MIDOSE-1310 file (N, C-alpha, C; in nm, 2 decimals, decimal comma, always signed):
residues 63
mnke	+0,08/-0,12/+0,00/+0,00/+0,00/+0,00/+0,09/+0,12/+0,00; +0,06/+0,22/-0,08/+0,13/+0,34/-0,09/+0,05/+0,46/-0,04; +0,12/+0,58/-0,03/+0,05/+0,70/+0,02/-0,07/+0,74/-0,06; -0,06/+0,72/-0,19/-0,17/+0,75/-0,28/-0,30/+0,67/-0,24
qigl	-0,28/+0,54/-0,22/-0,39/+0,45/-0,19/-0,45/+0,48/-0,05; -0,36/+0,52/+0,04/-0,40/+0,55/+0,17/-0,49/+0,68/+0,17; -0,44/+0,78/+0,09/-0,51/+0,90/+0,07/-0,65/+0,88/+0,00; -0,66/+0,79/-0,09/-0,78/+0,76/-0,16/-0,88/+0,69/-0,06
nagk	-0,83/+0,60/+0,02/-0,91/+0,54/+0,13/-0,96/+0,64/+0,23; -0,87/+0,73/+0,27/-0,91/+0,83/+0,36/-1,02/+0,92/+0,30; -1,01/+0,95/+0,17/-1,12/+1,02/+0,10/-1,25/+0,95/+0,10; -1,24/+0,82/+0,09/-1,37/+0,73/+0,09/-1,43/+0,74/+0,23
iwkl	-1,35/+0,73/+0,33/-1,40/+0,74/+0,47/-1,45/+0,88/+0,50; -1,38/+0,98/+0,46/-1,42/+1,12/+0,48/-1,55/+1,15/+0,42; -1,57/+1,11/+0,29/-1,69/+1,13/+0,22/-1,81/+1,07/+0,29; -1,79/+0,95/+0,34/-1,89/+0,88/+0,42/-1,93/+0,95/+0,55
lssd	-1,82/+0,98/+0,62/-1,85/+1,05/+0,75/-1,91/+1,19/+0,74; -1,87/+1,26/+0,63/-1,92/+1,39/+0,62/-2,06/+1,40/+0,55; -2,11/+1,28/+0,51/-2,24/+1,28/+0,45/-2,36/+1,30/+0,54; -2,33/+1,28/+0,67/-2,43/+1,31/+0,77/-2,36/+1,34/+0,90
nrrw	-2,44/+1,37/+1,00/-2,38/+1,42/+1,13/-2,39/+1,32/+1,24; -2,39/+1,19/+1,20/-2,40/+1,09/+1,30/-2,26/+1,04/+1,35; -2,26/+0,97/+1,46/-2,14/+0,90/+1,51/-2,13/+0,76/+1,45; -2,02/+0,74/+1,39/-2,00/+0,61/+1,32/-1,92/+0,51/+1,41
kyad	-1,96/+0,39/+1,41/-1,88/+0,29/+1,47/-1,78/+0,23/+1,37; -1,66/+0,19/+1,41/-1,56/+0,13/+1,33/-1,62/+0,03/+1,23; -1,69/-0,07/+1,29/-1,75/-0,18/+1,21/-1,84/-0,13/+1,11; -1,92/-0,03/+1,14/-2,01/+0,03/+1,04/-1,94/+0,10/+0,92
vkea	-1,83/+0,17/+0,95/-1,75/+0,23/+0,85/-1,69/+0,13/+0,76; -1,64/+0,02/+0,83/-1,57/-0,09/+0,76/-1,67/-0,15/+0,66; -1,79/-0,18/+0,71/-1,89/-0,25/+0,62/-1,93/-0,16/+0,51; -1,95/-0,03/+0,54/-1,99/+0,07/+0,43/-1,89/+0,09/+0,33
tgls	-1,76/+0,09/+0,36/-1,66/+0,12/+0,27/-1,60/-0,01/+0,20; -1,61/-0,12/+0,27/-1,55/-0,24/+0,21/-1,40/-0,25/+0,23; -1,34/-0,16/+0,31/-1,20/-0,16/+0,34/-1,16/-0,27/+0,44; -1,04/-0,32/+0,42/-0,98/-0,41/+0,52/-0,94/-0,34/+0,65
drem	-0,91/-0,41/+0,75/-0,87/-0,35/+0,88/-0,74/-0,26/+0,85; -0,65/-0,31/+0,78/-0,52/-0,24/+0,75/-0,55/-0,11/+0,68; -0,64/-0,12/+0,57/-0,67/+0,00/+0,50/-0,75/+0,10/+0,58; -0,84/+0,05/+0,67/-0,91/+0,14/+0,75/-0,82/+0,21/+0,85
ntai	-0,73/+0,13/+0,91/-0,65/+0,19/+1,02/-0,55/+0,30/+0,96; -0,49/+0,27/+0,84/-0,40/+0,37/+0,78/-0,48/+0,50/+0,74; -0,60/+0,48/+0,69/-0,68/+0,59/+0,64/-0,73/+0,67/+0,76; -0,77/+0,60/+0,87/-0,81/+0,67/+0,99/-0,70/+0,75/+1,05
gwla	-0,58/+0,69/+1,05/-0,46/+0,77/+1,09/-0,44/+0,89/+1,01; -0,45/+0,88/+0,88/-0,44/+1,00/+0,79/-0,54/+1,11/+0,83; -0,66/+1,07/+0,85/-0,77/+1,17/+0,88/-0,75/+1,23/+1,02; -0,70/+1,14/+1,11/-0,67/+1,19/+1,25/-0,56/+1,29/+1,25
renk	-0,46/+1,26/+1,17/-0,34/+1,35/+1,16/-0,38/+1,49/+1,10; -0,48/+1,49/+1,01/-0,53/+1,61/+0,95/-0,64/+1,68/+1,04; -0,66/+1,62/+1,16/-0,77/+1,67/+1,25/-0,91/+1,68/+1,19; -0,93/+1,58/+1,10/-1,07/+1,58/+1,04/-1,16/+1,49/+1,11
iele	-1,11/+1,40/+1,20/-1,20/+1,31/+1,28/-1,16/+1,31/+1,42; -1,25/+1,27/+1,51/-1,22/+1,25/+1,65/-1,25/+1,11/+1,68; -1,17/+1,05/+1,76/-1,18/+0,91/+1,80/-1,22/+0,90/+1,94; -1,32/+0,82/+1,97/-1,36/+0,80/+2,11/-1,33/+0,66/+2,15
tkgd	-1,28/+0,64/+2,26/-1,25/+0,50/+2,31/-1,36/+0,46/+2,40; -1,39/+0,33/+2,40/-1,48/+0,27/+2,48/-1,42/+0,14/+2,53; -1,36/+0,15/+2,65/-1,28/+0,03/+2,70/-1,15/+0,03/+2,62; -1,13/-0,09/+2,56/-1,00/-0,10/+2,48/-1,03/-0,09/+2,33
syd	-1,15/-0,04/+2,29/-1,18/-0,03/+2,15/-1,21/+0,11/+2,12; -1,21/+0,14/+1,99/-1,25/+0,27/+1,94/-1,38/+0,26/+1,87; -1,46/+0,37/+1,89/-1,59/+0,38/+1,82/-1,59/+0,50/+1,74
């Protein structure tokens, strides 16, 4: 996976998240985008670095 693909995946997630004002669970985003865990995690890291998303923890997991 390269930076371009990570950026494209981040765009997919960002488009989904910005389409409404709800709180998304990791599993729901994964299902809606069809991305693997690795693809999701790198894209979420990209978006978090750009301060475009906020992550909430619930126990040992992120929602």
